[in-house]
C-alpha positions as semicolon CSV with decimal commas, in nm:
position;residue;x (nm);y (nm);z (nm)
1;M;8,927;8,411;12,360
2;K;9,230;8,140;12,421
3;K;8,981;7,863;12,529
4;Y;8,763;7,923;12,266
5;F;9,040;7,883;12,029
6;K;9,169;7,572;12,203
7;Q;8,876;7,427;12,144
8;L;8,881;7,442;11,763
9;S;8,937;7,180;11,551
10;W;9,297;7,261;11,404
11;S;9,184;7,312;11,046
12;Q;8,931;7,594;11,215
13;R;9,220;7,795;11,367
14;V;9,437;7,757;11,012
15;M;9,134;7,933;10,844
16;I;9,090;8,183;11,105
17;I;9,488;8,262;11,087
18;F;9,461;8,316;10,752
19;A;9,146;8,530;10,739
20;V;9,295;8,773;11,001
21;I;9,600;8,776;10,763
22;V;9,377;8,852;10,440
23;L;9,225;9,106;10,670
24;G;9,524;9,239;10,726
25;I;9,688;9,310;10,373
26;F;9,345;9,453;10,242
27;Y;9,353;9,699;10,562
28;Y;9,742;9,783;10,475
29;Y;9,636;9,783;10,078
30;Q;9,301;10,069;10,173
31;T;9,546;10,265;10,379
32;T;9,834;10,270;10,165
33;G;9,708;10,201;9,870
34;S;10,006;9,895;9,761
35;F;10,013;9,584;9,903
36;P;10,340;9,460;10,150
37;L;10,654;9,394;9,948
38;Q;10,526;9,577;9,630
39;K;10,672;9,878;9,684
40;D;10,919;10,049;9,466
41;T;11,292;10,065;9,571
42;V;11,367;10,447;9,572
43;T;11,713;10,666;9,597
44;V;11,581;11,050;9,781
45;S;11,802;11,312;9,848
46;V;11,648;11,689;9,970
47;Q;11,767;11,967;9,791
48;K;11,777;12,370;9,813
49;S;11,617;12,580;9,505
50;D;11,716;12,832;9,357
51;D;11,443;13,064;9,566
52;G;11,584;12,862;9,872
53;Q;11,284;12,601;9,903
54;S;11,303;12,260;9,967
55;V;11,262;12,006;9,723
56;I;11,257;11,643;9,657
57;K;11,513;11,466;9,438
58;M;11,445;11,070;9,320
59;D;11,688;10,895;9,112
60;D;11,577;10,710;8,845
61;P;11,596;10,324;8,824
62;N;11,793;10,247;8,461
63;R;11,635;10,319;8,151
64;Q;11,520;9,960;8,060
65;E;11,323;9,985;8,384
66;I;11,127;10,259;8,259
67;E;11,091;10,163;7,932
68;K;10,918;9,819;8,089
69;E;10,725;9,988;8,319
70;F;10,602;10,272;8,035
71;P;10,628;10,109;7,688
72;M;10,523;10,310;7,422
73;N;10,228;10,102;7,328
74;M;10,031;10,239;7,675
75;T;9,641;10,223;7,645
76;E;9,511;10,591;7,786
77;D;9,380;10,493;8,056
78;E;9,718;10,339;8,158
79;V;9,866;10,677;8,058
80;M;9,581;10,903;8,339
81;D;9,667;10,603;8,601
82;A;10,039;10,659;8,588
83;I;9,994;11,081;8,598
84;H;9,735;11,021;8,867
85;K;9,930;10,753;9,107
86;M;10,245;11,008;9,071
87;S;10,070;11,271;9,125
88;H;10,003;11,134;9,505
89;Q;10,334;11,187;9,589
90;K;10,312;11,568;9,582
91;V;9,974;11,627;9,686
92;E;9,744;11,653;9,959
93;S;9,393;11,458;9,961
94;R;9,177;11,222;10,203
95;K;9,260;10,918;10,013
96;K;9,476;10,822;9,739
97;W;9,495;10,487;9,571
98;G;9,831;10,383;9,434
99;A;10,154;10,477;9,458
100;I;10,438;10,591;9,172
101;P;10,777;10,703;9,179
102;L;10,738;11,061;9,035
103;T;11,125;11,058;8,894
104;P;11,219;11,300;8,562
105;G;11,274;10,983;8,366
106;R;10,931;10,845;8,442
107;V;10,757;11,207;8,333
108;K;11,007;11,187;8,003
109;Q;10,918;10,825;7,911
110;L;10,527;10,910;7,965
111;L;10,571;11,236;7,773
112;M;10,716;11,019;7,427
113;V;10,481;10,800;7,515
114;V;10,185;11,042;7,486
115;L;10,305;11,267;7,225
116;K;10,391;10,897;6,994
117;N;10,010;10,887;7,082
118;E;9,887;11,148;7,067
119;K;9,606;11,065;6,776
120;N;9,483;10,830;6,904
121;Y;9,434;10,983;7,302
122;V;9,127;11,209;7,367
123;N;9,294;11,405;7,650
124;S;9,665;11,387;7,505
125;S;9,660;11,803;7,537
126;V;9,617;11,831;7,901
127;Y;9,880;11,523;7,929
128;I;10,148;11,714;7,748
129;D;10,026;12,032;7,963
130;I;10,062;11,840;8,269
131;L;10,365;11,665;8,177
132;E;10,593;11,919;8,016
133;R;10,558;12,133;8,291
134;W;10,659;11,824;8,521
135;S;10,942;11,777;8,283
136;E;11,069;12,104;8,373
137;G;11,014;12,047;8,756
138;D;10,700;12,272;8,798
139;F;10,458;12,113;9,059
140;S;10,330;12,484;9,129
141;T;9,981;12,356;9,048
142;V;10,033;11,949;9,091
143;D;9,701;11,973;9,354
144;K;9,528;12,065;8,996
145;D;9,691;11,799;8,792
146;H;9,575;11,559;8,983
147;N;9,256;11,684;8,971
148;K;9,248;11,707;8,627
149;I;9,342;11,358;8,573
150;W;9,082;11,309;8,903
151;N;8,787;11,387;8,668
152;L;8,886;11,254;8,363
153;Q;8,858;10,928;8,577
154;G;8,526;10,966;8,710
155;G;8,668;11,026;9,037
156;T;8,450;11,056;9,345
157;V;8,657;11,007;9,663
158;G;8,967;11,186;9,674
159;K;9,038;11,494;9,535
160;A;9,351;11,714;9,624
161;V;9,317;11,967;9,839
162;G;9,647;12,096;9,862
163;I;10,024;12,028;9,802
164;L;10,248;11,826;10,008
165;S;10,541;12,033;10,201
166;A;10,896;11,896;10,136
167;E;10,875;11,720;10,445
168;E;10,516;11,597;10,427
169;E;10,643;11,448;10,055
170;K;10,953;11,244;10,223
171;A;10,741;11,092;10,465
172;Y;10,462;10,994;10,195
173;I;10,751;10,896;9,952
174;E;10,901;10,707;10,321
175;E;10,583;10,523;10,379
176;H;10,540;10,418;9,998
177;F;10,846;10,271;9,872
178;R;11,136;10,149;9,976
179;V;11,415;10,409;10,032
180;K;11,734;10,313;9,951
181;Q;12,028;10,498;10,196
């Protein structure tokens, strides 16, 4: 292999190296749902709920950043996509494409967007039901929530089959986001 590589011209070597890098980035995207260096920065802590369960708490970016990320004029497809990608943090699924940190501020902003555009969105009642439950910290049906959105989007691969434990969720967060200490 080394001999073969040495026989190539400089431009051929550069093209091969470039192809390997592109394939690596493609593979990374396929396995994680985000590009390298595209990860959101988050602060994470594990807290105990009233019933003694471990709960993941993520801090929000500043309000202006969230409003930029989820503006009031979002299309219905953009709302569905955001809910879908946020649910990935909490659901067990064979395949997941895309990740958005599921934080209280993002949920609140998306709920405000949906309420403002309620008459324009065909499935606004579905989004409101999901986002209101999430805004109260209730993720007991997050797998069903994921699958409702997944079905609306015509999903064929990546159906949620359960809910991640707090430890699994923390591992997902560490894999898909830059965790600030």
